[in-house]
C-alpha positions in Angstrom: 112.8 93.1 104.5 109.9 92.7 102.1 110.2 94.5 98.7 107.9 97.3 97.8 106.4 95.2 95.0 105.8 92.3 97.3 104.2 94.6 99.8 101.8 95.9 97.2 100.9 92.3 96.3 100.1 91.5 99.9 97.9 94.6 100.1 96.0 93.4 97.0 95.6 89.9 98.5 94.5 90.8 102.0 92.6 94.1 101.8 88.9 93.6 101.2 87.0 95.7 98.8 84.1 97.5 100.5 80.5 97.5 99.3 78.9 99.8 96.8 76.5 102.7 97.1 74.6 105.1 94.9 75.9 108.7 94.9 74.8 111.8 93.2 76.7 112.1 90.0 78.0 115.6 90.7 79.7 114.2 93.9 81.4 111.3 92.3 84.8 112.8 91.3 87.5 110.8 93.0 85.2 107.8 93.5 85.7 104.3 91.9 83.0 103.3 89.5 81.2 100.0 90.5 79.5 99.3 87.1 79.9 100.3 83.5 78.1 103.5 82.5 76.1 102.9 79.2 74.8 106.0 77.4 71.1 106.3 77.6 70.9 108.5 74.5 73.1 109.9 71.7 75.0 113.1 72.4 74.3 115.4 70.9 70.8 114.0 70.3 70.5 116.0 67.1 72.6 117.8 64.6 73.5 121.1 66.3 75.2 124.3 65.4 78.8 124.6 66.6 78.6 128.5 66.5 76.4 131.4 65.9 75.6 132.1 62.3 73.3 131.0 59.5 72.2 127.5 58.5 72.5 127.0 54.8 72.7 124.3 52.1 76.3 123.8 51.0 75.4 123.6 47.4 73.9 127.2 47.6 77.2 128.7 48.8 79.6 126.7 46.5 80.2 130.0 44.6 80.8 133.1 46.7 79.5 135.7 47.3 76.0 134.2 47.6 72.7 135.9 48.5 70.1 133.8 50.4 66.6 134.5 51.7 66.2 134.4 55.5 63.3 132.0 56.3 63.4 131.4 60.0 65.4 131.1 63.2 66.6 128.2 65.4 67.6 128.8 69.0 69.2 126.5 71.6 66.4 124.9 73.6 63.8 125.1 70.8 63.0 123.1 67.7 62.8 124.6 64.2 59.4 123.9 62.6 60.5 124.7 59.1 62.9 123.5 56.3 65.7 125.3 54.6 65.1 125.1 50.8 67.1 126.2 47.8 68.7 129.7 48.1 67.4 130.0 51.7 69.0 130.2 55.1 68.1 130.4 58.8 69.5 132.3 61.7 71.0 129.9 64.2 72.7 130.1 67.6 75.4 127.8 69.1 73.9 124.5 70.3 70.6 125.0 68.4 69.2 122.2 66.2 70.0 122.5 62.5 66.8 122.8 60.4 65.9 120.1 57.9 67.6 120.8 54.5 70.6 122.6 55.9 74.0 120.9 56.0 76.3 123.8 56.9 76.5 126.7 59.3 78.2 129.9 58.1 79.8 131.9 60.9 78.0 135.2 61.5 81.3 137.0 61.1 81.5 135.8 57.5 78.1 137.3 56.5 76.2 140.6 56.2 72.5 141.2 56.3 70.9 143.0 53.5 67.5 144.7 53.1 64.5 142.6 52.3 65.4 139.8 54.6 68.4 138.6 52.6 71.8 137.5 53.9 75.0 137.8 51.9 77.6 134.9 52.5 81.1 136.2 51.8 83.4 133.5 53.3 83.3 129.8 54.4 85.2 128.0 57.2 84.1 124.4 57.5 80.7 122.8 58.2 80.4 124.1 61.8 77.9 121.3 62.7 78.2 118.8 65.5 76.6 115.6 64.2 74.1 113.6 66.1 75.9 111.0 68.2 79.3 112.6 67.5 80.2 112.5 71.2 78.2 109.6 72.5 76.2 106.8 70.8 73.1 105.4 72.4 74.1 102.1 74.1 77.8 102.9 74.1 79.9 102.0 77.2 81.3 105.4 78.1 82.9 104.7 81.5 84.3 101.4 82.8 83.8 99.8 86.2 87.0 100.1 88.3 88.1 103.5 87.0 88.5 106.4 89.4 86.3 109.2 88.1 87.6 112.6 87.2 85.5 115.7 87.0 85.5 115.2 83.2 84.2 111.7 83.7 81.4 113.1 85.9 80.4 115.3 82.9 80.4 112.3 80.6 78.1 110.4 82.9 75.7 113.4 83.1 75.8 113.6 79.3 74.9 109.9 79.2 71.8 110.6 81.2 72.8 109.7 84.8 72.0 111.7 87.9 73.3 109.0 90.2 76.1 106.4 89.9 77.0 103.2 91.6 80.4 103.6 93.2 82.4 101.7 95.8 82.2 102.9 99.4 85.0 104.8 101.0 86.5 103.5 104.2 86.0 104.8 107.7 89.4 105.8 109.0 90.9 106.3 112.5 94.2 108.0 113.1 96.3 107.4 116.2 99.6 109.0 117.1 102.1 107.6 119.6 105.0 109.0 121.6 105.4 110.7 125.0 107.5 113.3 123.3 104.7 114.5 121.0 102.7 117.6 121.9 99.7 119.1 120.2 100.1 122.8 119.2 99.7 125.3 120.7 100.4 123.8 124.1 103.8 124.7 125.6 106.7 122.4 124.5 108.6 120.9 127.4 112.2 119.6 127.5 112.6 116.8 125.0 109.2 117.4 123.4 108.2 118.3 119.8 105.0 119.5 118.2 102.8 116.9 116.5 103.1 117.5 112.7 102.1 114.0 111.7 98.4 114.3 112.7 97.6 117.4 110.8 99.6 116.2 107.7 97.9 112.8 107.7 94.5 114.2 108.4 94.9 116.4 105.3 95.8 113.3 103.3 93.3 110.8 104.8 90.1 112.7 105.5 89.3 113.5 101.8 89.6 109.8 101.0 87.4 108.5 103.8 83.7 108.2 104.5 84.2 109.1 108.1 87.4 110.2 109.7 88.3 110.4 113.4 91.4 111.5 115.1 92.1 109.4 118.3 94.8 111.8 119.6 98.2 110.9 121.1 98.9 108.0 123.4 102.0 107.6 125.5 104.4 104.7 125.3 102.5 102.4 127.6 101.0 99.1 126.6 97.7 99.6 128.4 97.0 103.1 126.9 98.0 102.0 123.5 95.9 98.8 123.7 92.8 100.7 124.6 93.2 103.2 121.7 94.0 100.4 119.2 90.8 98.5 120.1 88.8 101.6 119.6 90.4 102.3 116.3 89.8 98.8 115.0 86.1 99.7 114.9 86.9 101.5 111.7 87.7 100.0 108.3 91.2 101.4 108.5 93.3 102.2 111.5 96.5 104.3 110.9 99.1 104.6 113.6 102.2 106.8 113.6 105.3 105.9 115.5 106.1 102.9 117.7 106.6 100.5 114.8 110.4 100.1 114.8 112.5 97.7 117.0 113.2 99.9 120.1 112.2 99.3 123.7 109.2 101.5 123.4 108.1 100.5 119.9 105.1 98.7 121.2 102.7 98.8 118.2 103.4 95.4 116.6 103.0 93.5 119.8 99.9 95.4 120.8 98.4 94.8 117.4 99.0 91.0 117.7 97.6 91.0 121.1 94.4 92.7 119.7 94.0 89.9 117.2 95.6 91.6 114.2 97.4 89.3 111.7 100.5 91.1 110.6 101.3 90.5 106.9 104.6 92.4 106.8 106.7 94.4 109.2 109.5 96.4 107.5 109.7 97.2 103.8 112.8 97.8 101.7 112.0 101.5 101.0 113.8 104.7 102.0 112.5 106.5 103.8 109.8 104.4 105.5 111.5 101.0 106.3 109.7 100.5 109.7 106.1 100.0 108.4 103.5 97.5 109.6 100.5 96.2 107.6 98.0 93.8 109.1 94.3 92.9 109.1 91.7 91.8 111.7 88.6 90.6 109.9 87.6 93.2 107.4 89.6 95.9 109.2 93.1 97.0 108.1 95.9 98.5 110.1 98.9 100.4 108.8 101.6 101.5 111.2 103.7 104.3 109.9 107.2 105.5 111.0 107.2 108.5 113.3 109.4 110.7 111.2 107.1 113.0 109.2 108.8 112.7 105.8 108.8 108.9 106.2 105.1 108.9 107.0 104.4 111.1 104.0 106.2 108.8 101.6 104.7 105.7 103.0 101.2 107.2 102.6 101.9 107.7 98.9 103.6 104.4 98.1 101.7 102.0 100.5 98.9 103.4 102.5 97.3 105.0 99.5 97.2 101.5 97.9 95.3 100.2 100.9 92.7 103.0 100.5 92.5 102.5 96.8 92.0 98.7 97.2 89.2 99.2 99.8 87.5 101.7 97.5 87.5 99.3 94.5 90.2 100.8 92.3 91.9 98.5 89.8 95.2 100.5 89.9 96.5 100.7 93.5 98.8 103.7 92.8 98.6 106.5 90.3 101.0 106.0 87.4 104.4 107.6 87.6 105.8 110.1 85.0 109.4 110.1 83.7 112.0 112.8 83.6 115.8 113.3 83.3 117.8 113.8 86.5 119.5 117.2 86.5 122.7 116.1 88.4 124.7 113.0 89.1 124.8 111.6 92.7 125.8 108.4 94.6 123.0 106.3 96.1 122.9 103.7 98.9 121.6 100.7 97.0 120.1 98.6 99.8 116.5 99.9 99.4 114.2 101.5 96.9 114.5 105.2 97.5 112.0 108.0 97.1 113.8 111.4 97.0 112.1 114.8 97.1 112.5 116.9 94.0 111.0 119.6 91.9 110.1 119.2 88.3 111.3 121.8 85.7 110.0 121.5 82.2 112.5 122.6 79.5 111.6 122.4 75.9 108.9 120.0 76.7 111.1 117.6 78.7 110.7 117.0 82.5 113.9 117.6 84.4 114.1 116.1 88.0 115.9 118.5 90.3 116.7 116.9 93.7 115.8 119.0 96.7 118.3 119.3 99.6 117.0 118.0 102.9 118.3 116.7 106.1 116.7 113.2 106.2 113.4 111.6 107.0 112.4 114.0 109.7 113.0 117.1 107.6 109.5 118.0 106.1 110.6 121.6 105.8 113.3 120.6 103.3 111.0 118.1 101.5 108.3 120.8 101.2 110.6 122.7 98.8 109.8 120.1 96.2 106.6 119.1 94.3 107.4 115.5 93.7 109.4 112.4 94.7 111.6 110.5 92.2 112.2 106.8 92.5 115.7 105.3 92.6 115.4 101.5 92.2 117.0 99.1 94.7 120.5 98.1 93.7 121.4 101.4 92.0 124.7 102.8 93.4 125.0 105.8 91.1 122.6 108.0 89.2 124.0 109.8 86.2 123.1 113.3 85.0 120.4 113.0 82.3 119.4 109.5 83.4 115.7 108.8 82.9 113.9 108.0 86.2 110.3 107.8 87.3 108.6 110.4 89.6 105.2 111.0 91.2 103.8 114.4 92.0 102.4 115.2 95.5 
């Protein structure tokens, strides 16, 4: 079996990055940036007040209390057409330009207004001014190509003057389920049949990451039916198939894929759950065959299929970084494969503790759903000790 690390390298080698497109900046969260974002202006573009109060000269309030003459007002969205001179001040609102001559804003709470247009300053608490270019400098590279944009990054791009951004395209995705025993809810379940949990689960995972998603339904365990569905699915950038990828009599997917011209780059990966997984390509299209057991499919999505999607969408990092925590209890482990075990994370005194979740194996999504993460036990580890530091990823 190929290792997880080698599988990721093959994905990096054989998956083609899609083209780029321009997208409205507000809709770019989760997309991969195709070019550096260079700020078109300084931000803030002028010295501005950090809070409501009075703009003053610091030298005039060096000794408190101090009385100053009110000579004007500066409001956000306007521009003060006056200067603050000796023993003078100006009313100012949060975000408003600081008038010439002033170099401090006194909080309104620390002042009192007197008769005759005078203001009494009774206390100071810092400059309370955001300097020009404090957040962004004109010409500064504020976002780098290849990074996946967060909502905060979207705000940065907007601050830099961009209403549209160049990002990598997302793939079109087709999902196909196999198995004569699988039935779509709410149809009656016959003897030996089960409801299809894979399709709704994978749709929830795949659809938000695709440009166009289509569900091809369930096909039975016949070569002709499977071949027709596979050929249809290969019209998309990515075809995902559940079930039929192991070594049994009715596990027809690998053979059908090869018959359709798909080059298989690996079949079986040394991970648990999820060993029977297929990855192949035909031209620019990719195919990933997942195990039929729901928890296995869920894990393979996060540790392999997600990497295919990320690579297609231009991301430099194929998988999100793992966090670390201390395992809450000791247990024995079968060392033949890299294991991903469901858990919940409890934070105690600022430390992550990994609490394994009881479940009945790779088909038990009910048990796994009691957790919020999966922790990683490396291949070759026969025993995990209480308090041992291990990696985990949240789901």
